[in-house]
C-alpha positions in Angstrom: 207.6 99.1 73.1 205.5 95.8 73.6 201.8 95.9 74.3 201.9 95.5 77.8 198.3 95.5 78.8 198.4 92.0 80.6 201.7 91.2 81.6 202.2 88.9 83.9 205.6 88.1 85.6 206.3 84.7 87.6 208.4 85.6 90.5 210.1 84.7 93.1 211.4 87.6 95.5 214.5 86.2 96.8 216.0 85.9 93.4 218.2 88.5 91.8 217.2 87.1 88.4 213.9 88.3 89.1 214.5 91.3 90.7 216.3 92.4 87.1 213.1 91.9 85.8 211.3 93.6 88.4 214.0 96.4 88.7 213.2 97.2 84.6 209.7 96.7 85.2 209.7 99.5 87.9 212.3 102.0 85.8 210.0 101.9 83.0 206.9 102.1 85.0 205.8 99.1 83.1 201.9 97.8 85.0 202.3 94.0 85.6 200.5 91.4 87.9 203.1 89.5 90.0 202.8 85.9 90.3 204.6 84.9 93.2 206.4 81.3 92.8 208.1 79.7 96.0 211.0 77.6 94.1 211.8 76.1 97.7 208.1 74.5 97.8 207.5 72.8 94.7 206.1 75.7 92.9 208.0 75.0 89.6 207.9 71.1 89.8 204.0 71.1 88.6 203.0 70.0 85.5 200.9 73.3 85.3 204.3 75.2 85.5 206.3 73.1 83.2 204.1 74.2 80.2 205.0 78.0 81.0 208.5 76.7 81.3 209.9 73.3 80.6 213.4 74.1 82.7 211.5 75.1 86.0 212.9 78.3 86.4 212.0 81.7 87.4 211.4 84.3 86.4 208.7 83.8 83.5 207.0 86.9 81.8 203.3 85.9 80.6 203.1 88.6 77.7 200.1 90.1 76.7 199.1 87.6 73.6 199.2 84.8 76.3 203.1 83.5 75.3 205.7 82.7 78.3 209.5 84.1 77.8 211.6 82.4 80.6 215.1 83.6 81.3 215.9 87.1 82.6 218.1 88.3 80.3 215.7 87.3 77.5 212.8 89.3 79.1 215.2 92.7 79.9 215.6 92.5 76.1 212.0 92.0 75.5 211.0 94.8 77.9 213.8 97.3 76.6 212.9 97.2 73.1 211.9 100.6 71.8 213.1 102.3 75.4 216.8 104.6 75.8 217.5 101.2 77.9 218.4 99.1 74.6 220.6 100.4 72.4 219.7 101.2 68.6 223.5 101.2 67.5 224.4 97.8 66.3 227.9 97.8 68.3 226.7 99.1 71.5 223.6 96.6 71.4 225.9 93.4 70.8 227.9 95.3 73.8 224.9 94.9 75.8 224.1 91.2 74.7 228.1 90.7 75.7 227.6 91.6 79.4 224.5 89.6 79.5 226.3 86.7 78.7 229.0 87.8 81.0 226.5 88.2 83.9 225.3 84.5 83.4 228.4 82.9 82.8 230.6 84.7 85.3 228.7 87.2 87.9 225.7 84.4 89.0 228.4 81.4 89.2 230.7 83.6 91.3 228.7 86.0 93.3 225.2 84.4 93.3 225.8 81.4 93.7 227.9 81.9 96.7 225.2 84.4 98.2 222.6 81.6 98.1 224.6 79.1 99.4 226.4 81.0 102.1 222.8 82.5 103.2 220.8 79.7 102.6 223.2 77.0 105.0 224.6 75.3 102.1 228.0 75.8 102.3 230.3 77.9 104.7 232.7 80.5 104.4 235.5 78.2 105.0 234.6 75.3 102.5 236.9 75.1 99.6 233.9 75.3 97.0 232.9 78.8 98.8 236.9 79.7 98.8 236.8 79.2 94.9 233.7 80.9 94.6 235.0 83.7 96.0 238.3 84.0 94.5 236.1 83.8 91.2 233.9 86.8 92.1 237.1 88.9 93.3 237.7 88.3 88.9 234.7 89.3 88.5 235.0 92.5 90.4 238.1 93.5 89.2 237.2 93.0 85.4 234.6 95.4 86.2 236.6 98.0 88.2 239.0 98.4 85.3 236.1 98.9 82.6 234.2 101.3 84.9 237.4 103.2 85.2 237.0 105.4 81.7 233.2 105.3 81.9 230.1 105.6 84.1 228.0 103.1 82.9 228.7 99.6 81.3 227.7 100.3 77.7 228.1 103.6 75.9 227.8 106.7 77.7 224.3 106.0 79.4 222.1 103.6 81.5 221.1 100.4 79.7 219.8 97.0 80.5 223.6 95.8 81.0 223.7 97.3 83.8 220.2 95.9 85.4 221.9 92.8 84.6 225.1 93.1 86.3 224.0 95.1 89.1 221.3 92.3 90.2 223.9 89.7 92.0 227.0 92.4 92.3 225.4 94.7 94.4 224.7 92.1 97.2 228.3 91.2 96.6 228.6 91.7 100.7 226.1 89.4 101.3 228.2 86.9 100.3 231.0 88.1 102.6 233.1 89.5 99.6 235.1 92.8 101.1 233.9 95.7 98.4 236.7 98.2 99.5 239.1 97.3 96.9 236.4 98.6 93.9 235.6 102.0 94.7 234.5 102.4 91.1 232.3 99.5 91.4 230.9 101.5 94.2 230.3 104.4 92.7 228.5 102.5 89.9 226.2 101.1 92.4 225.5 104.8 93.3 224.6 105.7 89.9 222.2 102.8 89.7 220.5 103.7 92.5 219.8 107.2 91.7 218.0 106.0 88.2 214.2 106.9 88.3 212.1 104.5 89.3 215.1 102.5 91.3 213.5 99.8 93.3 215.9 97.2 96.1 212.9 94.7 96.9 215.1 91.5 97.1 213.5 89.6 100.3 215.5 87.1 102.3 216.0 83.4 101.3 212.7 81.3 103.3 213.5 78.9 105.8 212.5 76.4 103.3 215.8 77.4 101.0 217.9 75.1 103.2 219.4 71.8 102.4 216.3 69.2 102.6 214.4 71.9 103.9 212.0 72.1 100.6 211.0 70.3 97.4 212.7 72.5 94.1 215.5 71.9 91.2 218.0 72.7 94.1 217.6 70.0 96.2 
Protein backbone atom coordinates (compact mmCIF):
# COMPACT_ATOMS: atom_id res chain seq x y z
CA UNK A 1 0.00 0.00 0.00
CA UNK A 2 1.21 3.47 -0.83
CA UNK A 3 2.61 5.95 1.69
CA UNK A 4 -0.38 8.16 2.54
CA UNK A 5 1.17 10.56 5.04
CA UNK A 6 0.68 13.64 2.86
CA UNK A 7 -2.05 12.81 0.35
CA UNK A 8 -4.08 15.70 -1.02
CA UNK A 9 -7.16 15.37 -3.19
CA UNK A 10 -8.10 18.20 -5.55
CA UNK A 11 -11.81 17.62 -5.58
CA UNK A 12 -15.12 18.96 -6.95
CA UNK A 13 -17.82 17.70 -4.60
CA UNK A 14 -20.58 17.41 -7.21
CA UNK A 15 -18.50 15.21 -9.52
CA UNK A 16 -18.98 11.46 -9.27
CA UNK A 17 -15.49 11.01 -10.68
CA UNK A 18 -14.29 12.73 -7.52
CA UNK A 19 -16.83 10.86 -5.40
CA UNK A 20 -15.37 7.52 -6.49
CA UNK A 21 -12.00 8.52 -5.05
CA UNK A 22 -13.53 9.87 -1.82
CA UNK A 23 -15.44 6.61 -1.43
CA UNK A 24 -12.31 4.50 -1.81
CA UNK A 25 -10.33 6.70 0.59
CA UNK A 26 -13.13 6.37 3.15
CA UNK A 27 -13.40 2.60 2.75
CA UNK A 28 -9.65 2.15 3.11
CA UNK A 29 -9.62 4.61 6.03
CA UNK A 30 -6.83 6.59 4.37
CA UNK A 31 -6.33 10.09 5.77
CA UNK A 32 -5.99 12.89 3.24
CA UNK A 33 -6.39 16.62 2.84
CA UNK A 34 -9.29 17.65 0.61
CA UNK A 35 -8.61 20.66 -1.61
CA UNK A 36 -11.94 21.95 -2.96
CA UNK A 37 -11.80 23.00 -6.62
CA UNK A 38 -14.79 24.78 -8.18
CA UNK A 39 -14.56 23.65 -11.78
CA UNK A 40 -17.22 26.17 -12.86
CA UNK A 41 -15.54 29.18 -11.27
CA UNK A 42 -12.36 29.10 -13.31
CA UNK A 43 -10.35 27.25 -10.65
CA UNK A 44 -8.96 24.74 -13.15
CA UNK A 45 -8.14 27.37 -15.77
CA UNK A 46 -5.16 28.88 -13.92
CA UNK A 47 -1.53 28.26 -14.81
CA UNK A 48 -1.00 26.89 -11.31
CA UNK A 49 -3.65 24.22 -11.78
CA UNK A 50 -2.33 23.35 -15.24
CA UNK A 51 1.00 22.48 -13.64
CA UNK A 52 -0.86 19.90 -11.54
CA UNK A 53 -2.96 18.60 -14.41
CA UNK A 54 -2.56 19.95 -17.96
CA UNK A 55 -5.98 18.50 -18.82
CA UNK A 56 -7.48 20.86 -16.18
CA UNK A 57 -9.89 18.24 -14.83
CA UNK A 58 -10.71 16.86 -11.39
CA UNK A 59 -9.90 14.81 -9.42
CA UNK A 60 -6.15 15.06 -8.99
CA UNK A 61 -4.30 13.20 -6.26
CA UNK A 62 -1.12 14.75 -4.88
CA UNK A 63 0.99 11.86 -3.63
CA UNK A 64 3.19 11.78 -0.56
CA UNK A 65 6.28 12.49 -2.66
CA UNK A 66 4.73 15.55 -4.32
CA UNK A 67 3.70 14.03 -7.65
CA UNK A 68 0.30 14.67 -9.22
CA UNK A 69 -1.93 11.89 -10.50
CA UNK A 70 -5.04 12.85 -12.53
CA UNK A 71 -7.87 10.64 -13.79
CA UNK A 72 -10.19 9.06 -11.26
CA UNK A 73 -9.67 5.44 -12.26
CA UNK A 74 -5.89 5.78 -12.31
CA UNK A 75 -6.18 7.13 -8.76
CA UNK A 76 -8.34 4.14 -7.76
CA UNK A 77 -5.69 1.77 -9.10
CA UNK A 78 -2.93 3.63 -7.28
CA UNK A 79 -4.70 3.70 -3.92
CA UNK A 80 -6.01 0.13 -4.05
CA UNK A 81 -2.69 -1.59 -4.72
CA UNK A 82 -1.88 -4.01 -1.92
CA UNK A 83 -5.47 -4.03 -0.62
CA UNK A 84 -8.29 -6.56 -1.06
CA UNK A 85 -10.02 -4.11 -3.40
CA UNK A 86 -7.56 -4.84 -6.21
CA UNK A 87 -7.12 -8.52 -7.16
CA UNK A 88 -3.71 -10.15 -7.44
CA UNK A 89 -5.00 -12.75 -9.88
CA UNK A 90 -3.88 -11.81 -13.39
CA UNK A 91 -7.23 -12.46 -15.07
CA UNK A 92 -9.29 -10.77 -12.37
CA UNK A 93 -7.00 -7.75 -12.47
CA UNK A 94 -7.58 -7.51 -16.22
CA UNK A 95 -11.33 -7.75 -15.58
CA UNK A 96 -11.09 -4.81 -13.19
CA UNK A 97 -9.39 -2.80 -15.92
CA UNK A 98 -12.14 -3.87 -18.33
CA UNK A 99 -14.80 -2.34 -16.06
CA UNK A 100 -12.76 0.80 -15.48
CA UNK A 101 -12.64 1.29 -19.25
CA UNK A 102 -16.35 0.55 -19.60
CA UNK A 103 -17.13 3.10 -16.92
CA UNK A 104 -15.28 5.84 -18.77
CA UNK A 105 -16.44 4.98 -22.30
CA UNK A 106 -20.05 3.93 -21.66
CA UNK A 107 -21.29 4.79 -18.17
CA UNK A 108 -20.09 8.38 -17.98
CA UNK A 109 -21.26 9.59 -21.43
CA UNK A 110 -24.68 7.99 -21.03
CA UNK A 111 -25.57 8.34 -17.35
CA UNK A 112 -23.10 10.89 -16.00
CA UNK A 113 -23.37 13.14 -19.03
CA UNK A 114 -27.17 13.05 -19.03
CA UNK A 115 -27.42 13.67 -15.29
CA UNK A 116 -25.11 16.68 -15.46
CA UNK A 117 -26.83 18.25 -18.44
CA UNK A 118 -30.31 17.86 -16.97
CA UNK A 119 -29.44 19.02 -13.46
CA UNK A 120 -27.46 22.00 -14.75
CA UNK A 121 -30.18 23.02 -17.20
CA UNK A 122 -28.08 22.34 -20.27
CA UNK A 123 -30.61 19.90 -21.74
CA UNK A 124 -34.31 19.23 -21.34
CA UNK A 125 -35.57 15.65 -21.09
CA UNK A 126 -37.36 15.97 -24.44
CA UNK A 127 -34.28 17.15 -26.33
CA UNK A 128 -33.02 14.64 -28.92
CA UNK A 129 -29.57 14.60 -27.30
CA UNK A 130 -31.13 13.75 -23.93
CA UNK A 131 -33.27 11.00 -25.44
CA UNK A 132 -30.22 9.51 -27.14
CA UNK A 133 -28.21 9.52 -23.92
CA UNK A 134 -31.11 7.96 -22.04
CA UNK A 135 -31.32 5.14 -24.58
CA UNK A 136 -27.59 4.54 -24.13
CA UNK A 137 -28.07 4.55 -20.35
CA UNK A 138 -30.62 1.78 -20.64
CA UNK A 139 -28.13 -0.20 -22.73
CA UNK A 140 -25.55 0.22 -19.95
CA UNK A 141 -27.98 -0.85 -17.24
CA UNK A 142 -29.21 -3.83 -19.28
CA UNK A 143 -25.63 -5.05 -19.66
CA UNK A 144 -25.06 -4.68 -15.91
CA UNK A 145 -28.35 -6.43 -15.12
CA UNK A 146 -27.33 -9.44 -17.19
CA UNK A 147 -23.81 -9.52 -15.75
CA UNK A 148 -25.11 -9.43 -12.18
CA UNK A 149 -27.55 -12.28 -12.80
CA UNK A 150 -24.91 -14.82 -11.74
CA UNK A 151 -22.75 -12.85 -9.29
CA UNK A 152 -22.89 -10.37 -6.45
CA UNK A 153 -20.06 -8.12 -7.66
CA UNK A 154 -18.56 -7.19 -11.00
CA UNK A 155 -15.29 -9.12 -10.69
CA UNK A 156 -14.79 -12.48 -9.02
CA UNK A 157 -16.72 -13.06 -5.83
CA UNK A 158 -15.84 -9.90 -3.94
CA UNK A 159 -16.10 -6.15 -3.90
CA UNK A 160 -13.35 -4.33 -5.83
CA UNK A 161 -12.61 -0.93 -7.29
CA UNK A 162 -14.51 -2.09 -10.38
CA UNK A 163 -17.67 -1.85 -8.29
CA UNK A 164 -16.66 1.56 -6.94
CA UNK A 165 -15.97 2.94 -10.43
CA UNK A 166 -19.21 1.76 -12.03
CA UNK A 167 -21.32 2.53 -8.96
CA UNK A 168 -20.20 6.17 -8.89
CA UNK A 169 -22.53 7.41 -11.62
CA UNK A 170 -24.99 4.51 -11.96
CA UNK A 171 -26.34 4.83 -8.41
CA UNK A 172 -27.56 8.34 -9.33
CA UNK A 173 -29.16 7.32 -12.62
CA UNK A 174 -32.58 8.17 -11.21
CA UNK A 175 -31.47 11.82 -11.04
CA UNK A 176 -31.22 11.69 -14.81
CA UNK A 177 -34.83 10.54 -15.10
CA UNK A 178 -33.84 6.93 -15.77
CA UNK A 179 -36.41 4.44 -14.53
CA UNK A 180 -34.66 1.85 -12.36
CA UNK A 181 -37.63 -0.47 -11.82
CA UNK A 182 -36.57 -2.93 -14.58
CA UNK A 183 -33.12 -3.38 -13.06
CA UNK A 184 -33.72 -5.36 -9.87
CA UNK A 185 -30.27 -6.97 -9.83
CA UNK A 186 -28.58 -3.62 -10.32
CA UNK A 187 -30.61 -2.17 -7.45
CA UNK A 188 -29.64 -5.13 -5.24
CA UNK A 189 -26.00 -4.49 -6.16
CA UNK A 190 -26.42 -0.85 -5.14
CA UNK A 191 -27.52 -2.12 -1.72
CA UNK A 192 -24.52 -4.44 -1.42
CA UNK A 193 -22.16 -1.58 -2.24
CA UNK A 194 -23.88 0.68 0.31
CA UNK A 195 -23.40 -1.98 2.99
CA UNK A 196 -19.61 -2.06 2.59
CA UNK A 197 -17.58 -0.85 5.60
CA UNK A 198 -16.70 2.82 5.41
CA UNK A 199 -19.36 3.58 2.79
CA UNK A 200 -20.19 7.24 2.18
CA UNK A 201 -22.49 9.01 -0.24
CA UNK A 202 -21.53 12.66 -0.13
CA UNK A 203 -22.14 13.83 -3.71
CA UNK A 204 -23.25 17.46 -3.54
CA UNK A 205 -25.63 19.26 -5.93
CA UNK A 206 -24.20 21.27 -8.80
CA UNK A 207 -23.85 24.95 -8.00
CA UNK A 208 -25.73 27.66 -9.86
CA UNK A 209 -22.55 28.45 -11.80
CA UNK A 210 -22.82 25.08 -13.58
CA UNK A 211 -25.67 26.46 -15.68
CA UNK A 212 -24.80 27.38 -19.26
CA UNK A 213 -23.07 30.75 -19.45
CA UNK A 214 -23.04 31.19 -15.67
CA UNK A 215 -19.43 30.29 -14.91
CA UNK A 216 -15.99 29.85 -16.38
CA UNK A 217 -14.92 26.29 -17.11
CA UNK A 218 -13.82 23.75 -19.67
CA UNK A 219 -17.48 22.92 -20.12
CA UNK A 220 -18.71 26.31 -21.30
